[in-house]
C-alpha positions as CSV (number, residue, x, y, z in Angstrom):
1,X,0.1,0.0,0.1
2,X,1.0,3.5,-0.8
3,X,-0.7,5.8,1.7
4,X,-1.0,9.5,1.2
5,X,-1.2,11.8,4.2
6,X,-2.4,15.1,2.7
7,X,-2.0,17.8,5.4
8,X,-1.4,16.5,8.9
9,X,-1.7,19.5,11.5
10,X,-0.4,21.8,8.9
11,X,-1.8,24.9,7.2
12,X,-1.1,26.9,4.1
13,X,1.8,28.8,5.9
14,X,3.5,25.5,5.3
15,X,2.6,25.1,1.7
16,X,0.2,27.3,-0.5
17,X,-1.3,24.3,-1.8
18,X,-2.0,22.6,1.3
19,X,-5.6,21.1,1.3
20,X,-7.3,22.1,4.5
21,X,-11.1,22.2,3.9
22,X,-12.9,19.1,3.0
23,X,-13.5,20.0,-0.4
24,X,-9.8,20.7,-0.9
25,X,-8.8,17.5,0.6
26,X,-11.3,15.5,-1.7
27,X,-10.0,17.3,-4.8
28,X,-6.4,16.6,-3.7
29,X,-7.2,13.1,-3.0
30,X,-8.8,12.5,-6.5
31,X,-5.4,13.3,-7.9
32,X,-3.5,11.3,-5.4
33,X,-5.7,8.2,-6.3
34,X,-5.1,8.7,-10.0
35,X,-1.3,8.8,-9.3
36,X,-1.4,5.6,-7.4
37,X,-2.2,6.0,-3.8
38,X,-4.4,3.3,-2.2
39,X,-4.5,4.4,1.3
40,X,-5.3,7.7,3.1
41,X,-4.1,9.1,6.6
42,X,-6.5,11.8,7.5
43,X,-6.3,14.6,9.9
44,X,-10.0,15.7,9.9
45,X,-10.7,19.4,10.1
46,X,-13.8,21.3,11.4
47,X,-15.2,24.3,9.4
48,X,-12.7,26.7,10.7
49,X,-9.8,24.5,9.5
50,X,-8.9,23.2,13.1
51,X,-8.1,19.5,13.5
52,X,-10.9,17.7,15.2
53,X,-11.8,14.1,16.2
54,X,-15.6,14.9,16.5
55,X,-17.6,11.9,15.2
56,X,-19.8,14.1,12.9
57,X,-16.9,15.4,11.1
58,X,-14.9,12.3,11.1
59,X,-17.8,10.2,9.8
60,X,-18.6,12.6,7.0
61,X,-15.1,12.9,6.0
62,X,-14.6,9.2,5.9
63,X,-17.9,8.6,4.0
64,X,-16.9,11.2,1.3
65,X,-13.3,9.8,1.0
66,X,-14.8,6.4,0.4
67,X,-17.4,7.6,-2.1
68,X,-14.5,9.3,-3.9
69,X,-12.5,6.2,-4.0
70,X,-15.6,4.2,-5.5
71,X,-16.1,7.0,-8.2
72,X,-12.3,6.4,-9.1
73,X,-12.7,2.6,-9.1
74,X,-10.4,1.7,-6.3
75,X,-10.6,0.1,-2.8
76,X,-8.9,2.5,-0.4
77,X,-7.9,2.0,3.3
78,X,-9.0,5.2,5.3
79,X,-7.0,5.8,8.3
80,X,-7.0,8.5,10.9
81,X,-4.8,10.1,13.7
82,X,-5.7,9.7,17.4
83,X,-3.3,12.5,18.3
84,X,-3.7,13.5,21.9
85,X,-2.8,17.2,21.0
86,X,-6.2,17.3,19.2
87,X,-8.2,16.3,22.1
88,X,-5.9,16.4,25.3
89,X,-8.7,14.8,27.6
90,X,-8.2,11.1,27.5
91,X,-11.9,10.3,28.3
92,X,-13.3,12.7,25.8
93,X,-11.0,11.4,23.2
94,X,-12.0,7.8,23.7
95,X,-15.7,8.7,23.8
96,X,-15.4,10.3,20.4
97,X,-13.4,7.4,18.9
98,X,-16.1,4.9,20.2
99,X,-18.6,6.8,17.8
100,X,-16.4,6.7,14.7
101,X,-17.9,5.2,11.5
102,X,-16.2,4.2,8.5
103,X,-12.6,4.2,9.9
104,X,-10.5,1.2,8.9
105,X,-7.7,2.0,11.3
106,X,-6.1,4.7,13.2
107,X,-2.7,5.5,14.4
108,X,-2.0,5.5,18.1
109,X,1.2,7.0,19.2
110,X,3.1,5.0,21.9
111,X,4.6,8.5,23.0
112,X,1.2,9.5,24.2
113,X,0.1,8.9,27.8
114,X,-3.0,6.6,27.8
115,X,-2.4,5.1,24.6
116,X,-3.6,1.7,26.1
117,X,-6.9,3.1,26.7
118,X,-7.1,4.4,23.1
119,X,-6.2,1.1,21.8
120,X,-8.7,-0.7,24.0
121,X,-11.5,1.5,22.7
122,X,-10.5,0.8,19.1
123,X,-10.7,-2.9,19.7
124,X,-14.0,-2.6,21.2
125,X,-15.4,-0.8,18.3
126,X,-13.6,-2.7,15.4
127,X,-11.2,0.0,14.3
128,X,-7.9,-1.4,13.4
129,X,-4.8,-0.4,15.5
130,X,-2.0,1.1,13.7
131,X,0.7,1.5,16.1
132,X,2.8,4.7,15.8
133,X,6.3,3.6,16.9
134,X,8.6,6.5,16.6
135,X,11.9,4.9,18.0
136,X,13.5,1.8,19.0
137,X,13.3,3.1,22.7
138,X,9.5,2.6,22.5
139,X,9.6,-1.2,21.9
140,X,9.4,-1.8,25.5
141,X,6.3,0.2,26.0
142,X,4.7,-1.7,23.0
143,X,5.6,-5.3,24.3
144,X,4.7,-4.4,27.7
145,X,1.3,-3.0,26.8
146,X,0.0,-6.4,25.6
147,X,-1.4,-4.9,22.5
148,X,1.2,-6.0,20.0
149,X,-0.7,-9.2,19.2
150,X,-3.8,-7.1,18.4
151,X,-2.2,-4.6,16.0
152,X,-3.3,-4.3,12.5
153,X,-0.3,-2.8,11.5
154,X,3.0,-1.2,12.9
155,X,3.8,2.2,11.6
156,X,7.5,2.7,11.9
157,X,7.6,6.6,12.0
158,X,11.3,8.0,12.2
159,X,12.8,11.4,12.0
160,X,15.3,13.7,13.6
161,X,12.9,15.9,15.6
162,X,10.9,15.8,18.8
163,X,10.7,13.9,21.0
164,X,13.7,11.6,20.3
165,X,15.8,13.6,17.9
166,X,17.0,10.5,16.3
167,X,20.5,10.6,14.5
168,X,22.5,8.5,12.0
169,X,21.4,6.6,8.9
170,X,17.6,6.3,8.7
171,X,17.7,2.9,7.2
172,X,19.9,1.8,10.1
173,X,17.4,3.1,12.5
174,X,14.8,1.3,10.7
175,X,16.7,-1.8,10.8
176,X,17.0,-1.6,14.7
177,X,13.1,-1.2,14.9
178,X,12.4,-4.0,12.5
179,X,15.0,-6.3,14.2
180,X,13.3,-5.7,17.6
181,X,9.8,-6.3,16.0
182,X,11.2,-9.6,14.7
183,X,12.6,-10.6,18.1
184,X,9.4,-9.8,19.6
185,X,7.6,-12.2,17.4
186,X,5.5,-9.6,15.4
187,X,4.2,-10.7,12.1
188,X,1.7,-8.0,11.5
189,X,2.2,-5.7,8.4
190,X,4.5,-2.7,8.7
191,X,4.4,0.8,7.2
192,X,7.7,2.7,7.3
193,X,8.0,6.4,6.5
194,X,9.9,9.3,7.7
195,X,9.6,13.1,8.0
196,X,11.6,15.9,6.6
197,X,15.1,14.9,5.5
198,X,14.2,11.3,6.5
199,X,11.2,10.9,4.2
200,X,12.8,9.6,0.9
201,X,15.4,7.4,2.5
202,X,12.7,5.6,4.4
203,X,10.3,5.3,1.5
204,X,13.2,3.6,-0.3
205,X,13.8,1.5,2.7
206,X,10.1,0.4,2.9
207,X,10.1,-0.6,-0.8
208,X,13.4,-2.8,-0.2
209,X,11.8,-4.5,2.6
210,X,8.3,-5.0,0.9
211,X,6.7,-2.8,3.5
212,X,3.8,-0.3,3.1
213,X,5.0,3.2,3.1
214,X,3.5,6.7,2.9
215,X,4.2,10.4,1.4
216,X,2.4,13.7,1.6
217,X,2.6,17.3,2.7
218,X,2.3,15.9,6.5
219,X,5.7,14.5,6.1
220,X,7.6,16.4,3.5
221,X,6.6,19.2,0.9
222,X,9.9,18.3,-1.1
223,X,10.6,15.8,-3.9
224,X,13.6,13.4,-3.7
225,X,15.9,15.9,-5.4
226,X,15.1,18.5,-2.8
227,X,12.8,20.7,-4.9
228,X,9.4,21.7,-3.8
229,X,6.5,19.6,-4.6
230,X,3.4,21.3,-6.1
231,X,1.0,18.8,-4.9
232,X,0.5,15.7,-3.0
233,X,0.0,13.8,-6.2
234,X,3.3,14.8,-7.3
235,X,4.9,13.3,-4.1
236,X,2.7,10.2,-4.7
237,X,4.2,9.8,-8.5
238,X,7.8,10.4,-7.0
239,X,7.2,7.5,-4.6
240,X,5.8,5.4,-7.3
241,X,8.9,6.0,-9.3
242,X,11.1,4.6,-6.5
243,X,9.3,1.3,-6.3
244,X,11.1,-1.4,-8.0
245,X,8.0,-3.7,-8.3
246,X,5.9,-1.0,-9.9
């Protein structure tokens, strides 16, 4: 799967063509689907453009994305974030997640306090757990939680920024995480991606390993040669060009 993440928490101050409104996101995704994307990682926005986990907005967005994919003749995985920065109160966040509809999976960040409660709510409601694993240092949290066996996917999400400020060769850090997952007996699918300067090395690493991967303005607004991308679809096409099995 090649997943596209059209905006993340960012706005048009990061890129003039950042899709923010639902209409902008849908128009953007149409081009991404035509370029080869088969998965979506959404940061749903309200009418003011702020990130939201409110069920009404989430359910409408997921429904319209799936309708769009059907129009384009593809089956698409619709994924969300459960980021704590959007709704800091854990109980409120969990209550919202329990009312989501049309969500195939959602990323749960191990770096966030209370991730176990979020994962349990998702299991209870049939939403796939996409584990957000940001560093080899988080493996102990994951194995200790008891949720590794319940994960639908492990998203290996690596970069040089907060909170771990990872250093070295991105592919070597990815190897450490994969080795640790193998040692823990995990056989569920993996998605590898990076942010900023780590984006394209980890897209290439994912393809080498046969993993899913992702691109989009959430992760980087630049193409592999360092030039600015004009759209998310351009990033999808650039990723497709790196796939030796395409």
